ROPALUM-815927 format. One record per atom (N, C-alpha, C): residue in three letters; x, y, z. Coordinates in steps of 0.05 Angstrom, whole numbers, padded with zeros to 5 digits, always signed. Each point is the difference from the previous one (the first is absolute). Last residue first. Layout:
% residues N
alaXYZ;...
***
This chain:
% residues 345
gln+00609-01337+00038;gln-00007-00011-00026;gln+00025-00013-00013;thr-00048+00047+00095;thr+00024-00015-00008;thr-00007-00015-00026;ala-00041+00088+00062;ala-00003-00020-00022;ala+00027-00012-00006;asp-00050+00046+00089;asp+00026-00001-00014;asp-00002-00021-00021;thr-00066+00064+00075;thr+00005-00022-00018;thr+00027+00002-00013;ala-00074+00037+00084;ala+00026+00003-00013;ala+00005-00024-00017;ile-00073+00040+00074;ile-00002-00006-00028;ile+00026+00006-00014;pro-00011-00031+00106;pro-00001+00023-00018;pro-00001-00009-00029;asn-00042-00063+00077;asn+00025+00007-00012;asn-00002+00026-00017;asn-00070-00052+00045;asn+00012+00021+00017;asn+00026+00009-00011;thr-00093-00042-00049;thr+00027-00004+00007;thr+00009+00022+00018;lys-00094-00051-00053;lys+00012+00020+00017;lys+00029-00007+00006;pro-00063-00027-00090;pro+00011-00009+00026;pro+00013+00023+00015;val-00084+00013-00068;val+00030+00000-00001;val+00011-00008+00027;thr-00095+00013-00025;thr+00011-00027+00002;thr+00030-00001-00001;glu-00060+00078-00010;glu+00002-00008+00027;glu+00014-00027+00004;met-00022+00040-00086;met+00024+00012+00012;met+00004-00009+00029;ser-00074-00022-00065;ser+00019-00020+00009;ser+00026+00012+00012;his-00058+00068-00056;his-00009-00027+00007;his+00024-00018+00007;thr-00001+00096-00031;thr+00006-00007+00028;thr-00007-00029+00007;ile-00012+00037-00090;ile+00027+00007+00009;ile+00006-00011+00028;thr-00087-00011-00039;thr+00020-00016-00014;thr+00028+00005+00011;lys-00072+00053+00031;lys-00002-00027+00011;lys+00021-00018-00013;ile-00009+00090-00030;ile+00013-00001+00026;ile-00001-00029+00011;arg-00025+00050-00087;arg+00009-00028+00002;arg+00014-00005+00027;leu-00040+00084-00024;leu-00017-00018-00016;leu+00009-00029+00001;pro+00047+00076+00041;pro-00024-00007+00015;pro-00018-00020-00015;tyr+00101+00034-00001;tyr-00015-00017-00018;tyr-00026-00009+00013;phe+00065+00054+00045;phe+00000+00012-00027;phe-00016-00016-00021;gln+00014-00029+00092;gln-00015+00025+00001;gln-00002+00014-00027;ala+00052-00081+00015;ala-00029-00005-00004;ala-00015+00026+00000;met+00095-00009+00021;met-00006+00004-00028;met-00031-00001-00005;trp+00037-00021+00086;trp+00002+00029-00006;trp-00010+00006-00028;arg+00006-00090+00024;arg-00022+00012+00015;arg+00000+00031-00005;arg+00070-00051-00037;arg-00025-00006-00014;arg-00024+00013+00015;phe+00087+00009+00039;phe-00003+00015-00025;phe-00026-00005-00013;ala+00021-00050+00076;ala-00006+00028+00007;ala-00003+00017-00025;val+00028-00088-00012;val-00027+00000+00009;val-00009+00029+00007;met+00089-00014-00023;met-00017-00002-00024;met-00030+00000+00008;asn+00066-00002+00068;asn-00002+00027-00013;asn-00017-00001-00025;arg+00019-00081+00045;arg-00021+00016+00014;arg-00002+00028-00012;glu+00055-00084-00024;glu-00012+00020-00018;glu-00023+00015+00014;glu+00053-00075+00035;glu+00018+00022-00004;glu-00011+00022-00018;ala-00047-00083+00019;ala+00001+00017+00024;ala+00018+00024-00004;ile-00046-00038-00088;ile+00014-00013+00022;ile+00003+00020+00023;leu-00077-00014-00086;leu+00022+00015+00012;leu+00013-00016+00023;lys-00066-00014-00086;lys+00010-00017+00022;lys+00025+00013+00012;pro-00090+00044-00057;pro+00029-00005+00001;pro+00008-00016+00025;his-00090+00016-00057;his+00006-00010+00027;his+00030-00006+00002;glu-00033+00036-00080;glu-00021+00011+00018;glu+00006-00008+00029;pro+00078+00012-00075;pro-00018-00020+00011;pro-00020+00014+00019;his+00054+00037-00084;his-00005+00009+00028;his-00020-00019+00012;ser+00081-00008-00082;ser-00028+00003+00005;ser-00003+00010+00029;arg+00086+00010-00075;arg-00012-00010+00024;arg-00030+00002-00001;tyr+00070+00029-00066;tyr-00011-00027-00003;tyr-00015-00010+00024;phe+00047+00087-00011;phe-00012-00005-00026;phe-00016-00026-00002;trp+00051+00028+00080;trp-00026+00013-00004;trp-00013-00008-00027;ile+00089-00032+00022;ile-00021-00012+00017;ile-00027+00012-00008;ala+00076+00034-00042;ala+00000-00029-00007;ala-00021-00015+00017;phe+00018+00092+00017;phe-00017-00004-00023;phe-00002-00030-00007;asp+00059+00028+00069;asp-00029-00001+00008;asp-00018-00005-00024;asn+00089+00011-00018;asn-00002-00025+00014;asn-00029-00003+00012;lys+00026+00080-00041;lys-00008-00020-00020;lys+00000-00028+00012;val+00031+00076+00048;val-00029-00002+00000;val-00010-00021-00019;glu+00093+00020+00003;glu-00009-00014+00024;glu-00030-00004+00001;lys+00039+00051-00070;lys+00008-00028-00002;lys-00010-00017+00023;met-00011+00093+00004;met-00019-00012-00020;met+00006-00030-00004;phe+00058+00052+00054;phe-00025-00005+00014;phe-00020-00013-00019;trp+00083+00028-00034;trp+00003-00023+00017;trp-00026-00008+00013;arg+00001+00078-00052;arg+00004-00024-00017;arg+00003-00025+00017;gln-00005+00082+00045;gln-00025-00006-00012;gln+00002-00025-00018;met+00079+00036+00036;met-00016-00014+00021;met-00027-00008-00011;leu+00056+00052-00055;leu+00010-00028+00003;leu-00016-00016+00020;leu-00021+00091-00009;leu-00007-00014-00025;leu+00010-00029+00002;gly+00025+00057+00069;gly-00029-00006+00002;gly-00009-00015-00025;leu+00088+00033+00003;leu-00003-00024+00017;leu-00029-00008+00003;val+00018+00080-00045;val+00011-00022-00016;val-00004-00026+00015;ala-00026+00078+00045;ala-00017-00004-00024;ala+00009-00024-00016;gln+00052+00030+00073;gln-00023-00015+00009;gln-00019-00006-00023;ile+00076+00055-00016;ile+00008-00028+00006;ile-00024-00017+00007;gly-00015+00092-00014;gly+00007-00013-00025;gly+00008-00029+00005;asn-00020+00055+00074;asn-00024-00006-00015;asn+00007-00015-00026;arg+00071+00031+00054;arg-00014-00022+00013;arg-00025-00008-00016;val+00049+00075-00029;val+00015-00024-00004;val-00014-00024+00011;val-00037+00084+00015;val-00002-00005-00028;val+00015-00026-00007;ala+00001+00033+00090;ala-00026-00010-00008;ala+00000-00008-00029;pro+00092-00005+00054;pro-00018+00021-00008;pro-00025-00012-00013;leu+00048-00063+00071;leu+00005+00012-00027;leu-00018+00023-00005;ile-00006-00059+00077;ile+00022+00020+00003;ile+00006+00014-00026;asp-00064-00072+00007;asp-00011+00025+00011;asp+00022+00022+00003;leu+00005-00096-00028;leu+00003+00020-00020;leu-00009+00028+00010;arg-00007-00083+00051;arg+00028+00009-00002;arg+00005+00021-00021;lys-00087-00041+00012;lys+00007+00018+00022;lys+00028+00010-00003;ile-00072-00027-00075;ile+00025-00012+00011;ile+00012+00019+00020;his-00101-00022-00052;his+00016+00019+00015;his+00024-00015+00011;ile-00085-00014-00082;ile+00021-00009+00019;ile+00013+00024+00014;ala-00097-00038-00056;ala+00018+00022+00004;ala+00020-00008+00021;asn-00082-00048-00071;asn+00020+00000+00022;asn+00015+00026+00000;ala-00098-00055-00040;ala+00020+00021-00003;ala+00018+00000+00025;leu-00086-00057-00058;leu+00021-00001+00020;leu+00020+00022-00005;arg-00106-00042-00026;arg+00019+00022-00005;arg+00020+00001+00023;leu-00078-00071-00047;leu+00019+00005+00021;leu+00019+00022-00009;thr-00104-00043-00027;thr+00023+00016-00008;thr+00017+00005+00025;trp-00073-00084-00029;trp+00005+00024+00015;trp+00026+00014-00010;gln-00084-00083-00022;gln+00025+00013-00007;gln+00003+00026+00017;his-00079-00059-00003;his+00022-00019+00001;his+00027+00012-00010;pro-00088+00047+00007;pro-00001-00020+00021;pro+00024-00018+00003;thr+00021+00094-00037;thr-00021-00018-00008;thr-00002-00021+00022;thr+00056+00070+00020;thr-00012+00012-00024;thr-00023-00016-00012;gln+00058+00021+00099;gln-00015-00021-00015;gln-00014+00013-00024;thr+00090+00034+00053;thr-00027+00007-00008;thr-00012-00023-00016;ala+00090+00033+00069;ala-00014-00022-00013;ala-00029+00009-00007;leu+00107+00039+00030;leu-00028+00007-00005;leu-00014-00023-00016;ser+00094+00036+00061;ser-00012-00023-00013;ser-00030+00004-00002;gln+00100+00051+00023;gln-00028+00006-00004;gln-00012-00022-00016;thr+00094+00013+00065;thr-00015-00013-00022;thr-00029+00008+00000;ile+00105+00031+00039;ile-00029+00004+00002;ile-00013-00013-00024;ile+00099-00015+00052;ile-00015-00001-00024;ile-00030+00004+00006;arg+00108+00012+00044;arg-00028-00002+00005;arg-00014+00003-00027;leu+00106-00020+00045;leu-00018+00003-00023;leu-00029-00003+00009;gly+00093-00014+00042;gly-00011+00027+00004;gly-00020+00007-00022;leu+00049-00085+00017;leu+00005+00017-00024;leu-00009+00029+00003;ser-00014-00067+00068;ser+00029+00001-00005;ser+00008+00017-00024;phe-00094-00014+00023;phe+00014+00015+00019;phe+00030+00003-00006;leu-00090-00007-00056;leu+00023-00018+00000;leu+00021+00015+00017;glu-00113+00011-00013;glu+00026+00009+00011;glu+00020-00023-00002;thr-00103+00035-00043;thr+00020-00021+00003;thr+00026+00012+00010;asp-00111+00020-00012;asp+00024+00014+00009;asp+00021-00021+00007;gly-00102+00012-00058;gly+00021-00016+00012;gly+00024+00017+00007;ala-00112+00008-00021;ala+00025+00015+00001;ala+00020-00017+00015;ala-00099-00016-00057;ala+00019-00009+00021;ala+00026+00016-00003;phe-00112-00008-00039;phe+00024+00017+00005;phe+00017-00013+00022;gly-00086-00035-00031;gly+00011+00011-00024;gly+00026+00014+00003;met-00063-00042+00066;met+00011-00021-00017;met+00015+00011-00024;gly-00009+00053+00097;gly-00019-00013-00018;gly+00015-00020-00017;his+00066+00045+00039;his-00024+00016+00005;his-00021-00010-00019;cys+00098-00039+00043;cys-00021-00002-00020;cys-00024+00017+00009;ser+00112-00008+00020;ser-00025+00011+00010;ser-00021-00001-00023;ile+00101-00046+00029;ile-00020+00003-00021;ile-00026+00009+00012;arg+00113-00011+00021;arg-00025+00008+00012;arg-00020+00006-00023;ile+00098-00056+00016;ile-00019+00011-00019;ile-00027+00006+00014;lys+00113-00024+00016;lys-00026+00005+00013;lys-00018+00013-00020;val+00101-00060+00006;val-00019+00016-00014;val-00026+00002+00017;ser+00114-00033-00001;ser-00025+00003+00015;ser-00019+00020-00015;leu+00076-00066-00045;leu-00006+00028+00007;leu-00026+00002+00015;lys+00039-00080-00042;lys+00014+00007+00025;lys-00003+00029+00008;asn-00049-00037-00074;asn+00028+00000-00007;asn+00017+00010+00024;val-00089+00016+00028;val+00002-00005-00028;val+00030+00002-00007;cys-00070-00009+00094;cys+00027+00004-00012;cys-00001-00008-00030;gly-00079+00040+00075;gly+00015-00024-00007;gly+00027+00007-00012;glu-00108+00041+00031;glu+00029+00002+00005;glu+00013-00027-00007;met-00099+00062-00015;met+00015-00025-00005;met+00029+00006+00006;val-00102+00044+00021;val+00028+00005+00001;val+00015-00026-00002;asn-00103+00046-00023;asn+00015-00024+00004;asn+00030+00007-00001;thr-00104+00051+00011;thr+00029+00002-00003;thr+00013-00026+00007;met-00102+00045-00031;met+00014-00023+00011;met+00030+00005-00005;lys-00101+00060-00003;lys+00029-00002-00003;lys+00011-00025+00014;his-00092+00034+00001;his+00005-00006-00027;his+00030-00005-00005;gly-00022-00006+00098;gly-00021+00007-00019;gly+00007-00009-00028;asp+00072-00019+00057;asp-00014+00023+00010;asp-00020+00009-00022;ile+00080-00082+00031;ile-00024+00006-00015;ile-00014+00024+00013;gln+00102-00057-00005;gln-00017+00019+00014;gln-00023+00007-00018;gln+00090-00077+00013;gln-00024+00011-00014;gln-00016+00019+00017;thr+00102-00058-00021;thr-00018+00011+00020;thr-00021+00016-00014;ile+00072-00083-00033;ile-00018+00022-00005;ile-00015+00008+00026;ser+00095-00057-00045;ser-00021+00002+00021;ser-00016+00025-00005;ala+00085-00068-00045;ala-00021+00020-00004;ala-00021-00001+00022;asn+00091-00046-00021;asn-00011+00007+00026;asn-00021+00022-00002;lys+00050-00004-00088;lys+00005-00018+00022;lys-00012+00011+00026;val-00026+00012-00108;val+00006+00015+00024;val+00004-00020+00023;arg-00024-00011-00099;arg+00024-00009+00012;arg+00009+00016+00024;his-00081+00003-00061;his+00020+00022-00001;his+00026-00007+00016;val-00075-00062-00009;val+00000+00014-00026;val+00023+00020-00002;trp-00014-00051+00081;trp+00002-00019-00023;trp+00003+00015-00026;ala-00008+00050+00083;ala+00021-00020+00002;ala+00004-00016-00025;phe-00071+00063+00008;phe+00026+00014-00001;phe+00023-00019+00001;his-00086-00036+00010;his+00005+00008-00028;his+00026+00015-00002;ile-00032-00023+00085;ile+00011-00023-00013;ile+00006+00006-00030;ala-00043+00066+00055;ala+00029-00004+00006;ala+00012-00023-00015;asp-00086+00066-00016;asp+00008-00028-00004;asp+00030-00005+00004;ala-00056+00083-00004;ala-00005-00014+00026;ala+00010-00028+00000;ser+00006+00059-00077;ser+00013+00015+00022;ser-00003-00014+00027;asn-00043-00031-00082;asn+00028-00007+00002;asn+00014+00013+00024;glu-00090+00022-00024;glu+00002-00024+00015;glu+00029-00009+00003;ala-00025+00075-00055;ala-00001+00006+00029;ala+00005-00025+00017;met-00002-00013-00095;met+00020+00020+00008;met+00001+00005+00030;asp-00067-00058-00040;asp+00027-00012+00002;asp+00021+00020+00010;gln-00094+00019-00023;gln+00007-00004+00029;gln+00028-00011+00003;ser-00045+00015-00086;ser+00018+00020+00010;ser+00006-00003+00030;asp-00023-00079-00074;asp-00013+00017+00020;asp+00020+00019+00012;gly+00004-00048-00102;gly-00006-00009+00027;gly-00012+00021+00017;pro+00073+00011-00084;pro-00025-00015+00003;pro-00005-00007+00029;ile+00055+00088-00038;ile+00003-00026+00013;ile-00027-00014+00001;glu+00064+00088-00042;glu-00027-00011-00001;glu+00002-00030+00008;phe+00065+00092+00022;phe-00003-00028-00009;phe-00029-00007+00000;thr+00078+00090+00007;thr-00028-00010+00001;thr-00002-00028-00012;ser+00077+00074+00051;ser-00006-00018-00022;ser-00029-00010+00004;gly+00071+00088+00039;gly-00022-00020+00001;gly-00002-00016-00025;arg+00063+00070+00069;arg+00000-00012-00027;arg-00020-00023+00000;leu+00026+00095+00062;leu-00014-00025-00003;leu+00001-00009-00029;pro+00079+00062+00040;pro-00027+00001-00011;pro-00013-00028-00001;ser+00072+00014+00077;ser+00000+00002-00029;ser-00028+00002-00011;tyr+00016+00035+00100;tyr+00001-00025-00016;tyr+00003+00006-00029;gly-00011+00066+00073;gly+00027-00012+00001;gly+00002-00026-00017;glu-00096+00024+00028;glu+00021+00020+00002;glu+00028-00014+00003;leu-00094-00036-00009;leu+00022-00006-00018;leu+00023+00020+00001;asp-00096-00041+00047;asp+00021+00019+00008;asp+00025-00007-00016;leu-00108-00017-00027;leu+00026-00012+00007;leu+00020+00022+00008;ser-00112+00000+00012;ser+00022+00008-00017;ser+00026-00013+00009;pro-00101-00045+00014;pro+00021+00018+00011;pro+00019+00009-00022;val-00107-00026-00009;val+00026-00011-00005;val+00021+00019+00010;asn-00100-00002+00044;asn+00017+00010-00022;asn+00026-00016-00003;trp-00112-00014+00038;trp+00028+00003+00008;trp+00016+00009-00025;ser-00092-00013-00006;ser+00000+00001+00030;ser+00028+00001+00010;pro-00061+00024-00098;pro+00025-00009+00014;pro-00002+00003+00030;pro-00094-00011-00049;pro+00024+00017-00004;pro+00024-00010+00015;arg-00080-00065-00043;arg+00005+00017+00024;arg+00026+00017-00005;gly-00047-00070-00057;gly+00002+00028-00007;gly+00005+00018+00023;glu-00005-00099-00003;glu-00026+00014+00005;glu+00002+00030-00007;his+00076-00057-00010;his-00021-00015-00014;his-00028+00012+00005;his+00095+00053-00006;his-00016-00013+00021;his-00025-00012-00013;his+00103+00054-00024;his-00021-00019-00008;his-00015-00011+00025;trp+00072+00087-00036;trp-00014-00014+00022;trp-00022-00018-00012;val+00098+00035-00044;val-00029+00003-00001;val-00013-00017+00022;tyr+00103+00050-00028;tyr-00016-00020+00014;tyr-00030+00006-00004;ile+00102+00024-00047;ile-00029+00008+00001;ile-00015-00023+00012;val+00110+00031+00009;val-00021-00020-00005;val-00028+00013+00001;gly+00089+00040+00023;gly+00001-00009-00027;gly-00020-00021-00008;asp+00005+00044+00087;asp+00024-00016-00004;asp+00000-00013-00028;lys-00094+00032+00019;lys+00023+00006+00017;lys+00023-00019-00008;glu-00114+00026-00016;glu+00025-00002-00014;glu+00023+00007+00018;asp-00111-00033-00001;asp+00022+00011+00016;asp+00025-00004-00016;val-00117-00007-00013;val+00027-00001-00010;val+00019+00013+00020;pro-00110-00041-00015;pro+00019+00014+00016;pro+00029-00006-00009;trp-00081-00002-00071;trp+00012-00018+00021;trp+00020+00016+00016;asn-00092+00026-00064;asn+00027+00006+00009;asn+00009-00020+00021;thr-00077+00005-00082;thr+00006-00013+00026;thr+00029+00005+00006;leu-00065+00066-00062;leu+00020-00022+00000;leu+00002-00011+00028;arg-00088+00050-00049;arg+00022+00002+00020;arg+00018-00024-00002;ala-00097+00049-00031;ala+00023-00010-00015;ala+00024+00004+00017;his-00092+00028+00024;his+00011-00025+00011;his+00023-00012-00018;pro-00060+00069-00052;pro+00001-00004+00030;pro+00011-00027+00006;pro+00033+00051-00089;pro-00024-00014+00010;pro+00002-00004+00030;pro+00046+00084-00053;pro+00005-00027+00010;pro-00026-00013+00009;his-00004+00075-00078;his+00004-00002+00029;his+00005-00029+00009;cys+00027+00017-00100;cys-00022+00011+00016;cys+00006-00003+00029;ser+00063-00024-00072;ser-00022+00013-00015;ser-00021+00012+00017;gly+00082-00051+00026;gly+00008+00013-00025;gly-00022+00015-00014;thr+00004-00008+00107;thr-00001-00020-00022;thr+00009+00015-00025;arg+00013+00012+00116;arg-00008+00010-00026;arg+00000-00022-00020;ile+00014-00016+00093;ile-00003+00029+00002;ile-00007+00014-00026;cys-00006-00099+00060;cys+00002+00010-00027;cys-00006+00030+00001;asn+00042-00054+00085;asn-00025+00010-00013;asn+00006+00009-00028;gly+00067-00030+00064;gly-00012-00021-00015;gly-00026+00008-00015;ser+00068+00053+00052;ser-00020-00013+00018;ser-00013-00025-00014;pro+00062+00058-00047;pro+00014-00016+00020;pro-00020-00015+00019;gly-00041+00024-00095;gly+00018+00014+00018;gly+00012-00018+00021;tyr-00037-00018-00106;tyr-00005-00006+00029;tyr+00021+00014+00017;thr-00049-00001-00106;thr+00022+00008+00016;thr-00007-00002+00030;phe-00029-00034-00109;phe-00009+00004+00027;phe+00024+00004+00018;gly+00000-00018-00098;gly+00011+00024+00014;gly-00011+00005+00027;his-00016-00075-00063;his-00017+00023-00004;his+00010+00025+00015;phe+00055-00082-00007;phe-00023-00006-00018;phe-00016+00025-00007;pro+00079-00011+00062;pro+00007+00002-00028;pro-00023-00002-00019;cys+00005+00043+00104;cys-00007-00025-00014;cys+00007+00003-00030;val+00047+00052+00086;val-00018+00003-00023;val-00003-00026-00015;leu+00031+00048+00102;leu+00003-00024-00018;leu-00022+00002-00021;asp+00054+00080+00065;asp-00024-00015-00007;asp+00007-00023-00019;glu+00054+00077+00035;glu-00006-00018+00023;glu-00023-00020-00007;asn+00054+00041-00078;asn+00004+00013+00026;asn-00006-00020+00023;glu-00024-00047-00077;glu+00002+00029-00005;glu+00000+00014+00026;val+00015-00107-00042;val-00001+00018+00023;val+00003+00029-00010;lys-00039-00095-00052;lys+00022+00019+00005;lys-00006+00017+00024;gly-00028-00100-00061;gly-00007+00021+00019;gly+00024+00018+00005;gly+00002-00079-00055;gly-00006+00025-00013;gly-00008+00022+00019;his+00004-00091+00035;his+00004-00002-00029;his-00010+00025-00014;gly-00010-00015+00095;gly+00028-00008-00005;gly+00007-00003-00029;phe-00089+00019+00033;phe+00018+00024+00003;phe+00029-00007-00006;his-00091-00046-00041;his+00022-00006+00019;his+00019+00024+00001;ala-00111-00003-00023;ala+00027+00001-00011;ala+00020-00004+00022;gly-00101+00003+00008;gly+00018-00023+00005;gly+00027+00000-00013;leu-00077+00066+00003;leu-00005-00022-00018;leu+00022-00021+00001;his-00013+00067+00073;his-00017+00009-00022;his-00007-00023-00018;pro+00062-00004+00076;pro-00028-00007+00005;pro-00020+00010-00022;cys+00106-00033-00010;cys-00015+00024+00002;cys-00030-00007+00005;tyr+00084-00064+00029;tyr-00020+00006-00020;tyr-00016+00025+00005;pro+00073-00044+00057;pro+00010+00007-00027;pro-00021+00010-00020;asn+00011+00015+00111;asn-00009-00022-00017;asn+00004+00009-00029;val+00065+00050+00065;val-00029-00002-00005;val-00006-00026-00015;ala+00079+00066+00057;ala-00005-00027-00010;ala-00030-00003-00003;his+00081+00085+00007;his-00027-00010+00005;his-00002-00028-00011;val+00080+00080+00031;val-00007-00025-00013;val-00029-00008+00008;thr+00060+00099-00008;thr-00017-00018+00016;thr-00008-00025-00017;gly+00053+00079-00030;gly+00014-00024+00010;gly-00016-00019+00016;ser-00023+00083-00053;ser+00011+00007+00026;ser+00016-00023+00013;arg-00047-00012-00083;arg+00022+00019-00004;arg+00014+00008+00026;thr-00048-00095+00001;thr-00007+00027-00009;thr+00024+00018-00003;arg-00014-00111-00008;arg+00014+00021+00016;arg-00007+00027-00012;tyr-00046-00107+00003;tyr+00008+00024-00015;tyr+00012+00021+00019;leu-00037-00113-00012;leu+00014+00021+00015;leu+00005+00024-00018;val-00070-00089+00000;val+00014+00021-00016;val+00011+00020+00020;leu-00027-00111+00008;leu-00003+00027+00009;leu+00014+00019-00020;glu-00043-00109-00002;glu+00018+00022-00008;glu-00007+00025+00015;gln-00014-00103+00038;gln-00012+00018-00020;gln+00022+00019-00009;gly+00013-00068+00069;gly-00019-00012-00018;gly-00013+00018-00020;met+00067+00032+00064;met-00021-00014+00014;met-00022-00010-00019;phe+00064+00056-00051;phe-00002+00004+00029;phe-00024-00016+00010;pro+00065+00036-00094;pro-00016-00022+00012;pro+00000+00002+00030;val+00012+00087-00068;val+00014-00020+00016;val-00019-00022+00009;thr+00018+00094-00070;thr-00018-00022+00008;thr+00015-00021+00014;leu+00014+00112-00017;leu+00012-00027+00001;leu-00021-00020+00009;val+00021+00111-00037;val-00020-00020+00008;val+00013-00027-00001;ala+00036+00111+00011;ala+00000-00025-00015;ala-00021-00019+00013;glu+00038+00091+00027;glu-00021+00001-00020;glu-00001-00025-00018;thr+00086-00002+00053;thr-00020+00021+00004;thr-00018+00002-00024;lys+00042-00096+00018;lys+00010+00027-00004;lys-00022+00020+00005;leu+00022-00104+00031;leu-00023+00018-00006;leu+00010+00029-00002;glu+00058-00074+00022;glu-00015-00010-00022;glu-00024+00017-00009;arg+00059+00014+00078;arg+00014+00007-00025;arg-00015-00009-00025;ser-00029-00022+00090;ser-00006+00028-00008;ser+00012+00007-00027;tyr-00029-00101+00020;tyr+00021+00018+00009;tyr-00006+00028-00010;ser-00082-00067+00018;ser+00021+00008-00019;ser+00023+00013+00015;ala-00073-00041+00045;ala-00012-00001-00026;ala+00020+00006-00022;ala-00001-00037+00110;ala+00013+00015-00021;ala-00014-00004-00027;phe-00051-00005+00096;phe+00016-00016-00018;phe+00012+00017-00022;trp-00060-00004+00103;trp+00015+00016-00020;trp+00017-00018-00017;gly-00091-00040+00048;gly+00024+00014+00007;gly+00011+00018-00022;asn-00059-00100+00008;asn-00004+00028+00006;asn+00026+00014+00007;pro-00007-00090-00065;pro+00000+00010+00027;pro-00007+00029+00002;tyr-00023-00083-00071;tyr+00009+00027+00001;tyr-00002+00011+00028;arg-00029-00088-00033;arg+00029+00002-00004;arg+00011+00028+00006;thr-00094-00026+00000;thr+00013-00007+00025;thr+00030+00001-00003;val-00062+00014-00073;val+00007+00024+00015;val+00014-00007+00027;asp-00020-00042-00097;asp+00008-00012+00025;asp+00010+00022+00019;asp-00077+00017-00077;asp+00029-00004+00003;asp+00006-00012+00027;thr-00088+00028-00030;thr+00007-00027-00006;thr+00029-00006+00003;ala-00036+00086+00016;ala-00019-00017+00014;ala+00007-00029-00004;arg+00047+00072-00044;arg+00009-00006+00027;arg-00019-00018+00016;asp+00022+00007-00106;asp-00022+00005+00017;asp+00008-00008+00028;pro+00078+00031-00067;pro-00020-00021+00005;pro-00023+00009+00016;thr+00072+00047-00073;thr-00010+00003+00028;thr-00022-00020+00005;lys+00082-00012-00072;lys-00028+00007+00003;lys-00008+00001+00029;leu+00096+00018-00049;leu-00012-00017+00020;leu-00029+00008+00005;lys+00067+00011-00090;lys-00017+00013+00020;lys-00011-00021+00019;met+00096-00001-00055;met-00027-00010-00002;met-00017+00011+00023;
***
């Protein structure tokens, strides 16, 4: 069913953060293909040219409003409208029509695009400003191939990044003993490092959030010699629904002595099993996310100072609702104790 593009003037635009967000996995957009995706309360059309370059544009032809995602095609480096053959080059300008010279000012709206690590990212800014930072590449040398899954989730995409700062959630939802978090903030980047024990195994998870749409996790299980790289991507698609894309890759240190072809084969199989386990664990978060609300005045406790810091950091990406996000954060009780929790259930 087609998602109608809403009037952004009346839509709940405060739900849509600024930054880079995943629009699609690269594998979903073939060469010289067109793909329609939901993105920040509207539709975008992605297309890949013969040279492999990806473009993201508003879906409607400026001539008479035909939708490129329904019959549009790619010819070499250009996008062709299905209605009258109006053809648009990589710059967005109309370069020819099916019958006469291109009309003046016939131009597509191009969105900034970045493709890396198997993901197509699109930059969103409520004022149309250009990108001010970039999504980092993952260092996957020696790891199994990334294996990803996609989920449609009701609610607010802030849940993904916010979990990384929530030590008590790690204890109660994921059964981590003695969970503690240290935190570092640098502009658009927040890094939370969680340490604790799972099934008597020491675990350390370093989660680096670049804006609200991208988080890179690095999990170490020391006694097993196991490291897991997690690529977590959150994209708000409507005011009350978002898309979560999760992918994992693993490296087992004790396998480094094996020939590369043998090591890669074993890690590929174990990576598939790890992805299945990880998906089961994430569904514990889903049980919360699917039904939660976001109180305007959350009643936080002293052990949740990291959550206060997260909300303040997060506000830079939601300039249209900054007062709502930061209101009453100053009322959280102070404590001299480290932020460490242990859930007993």
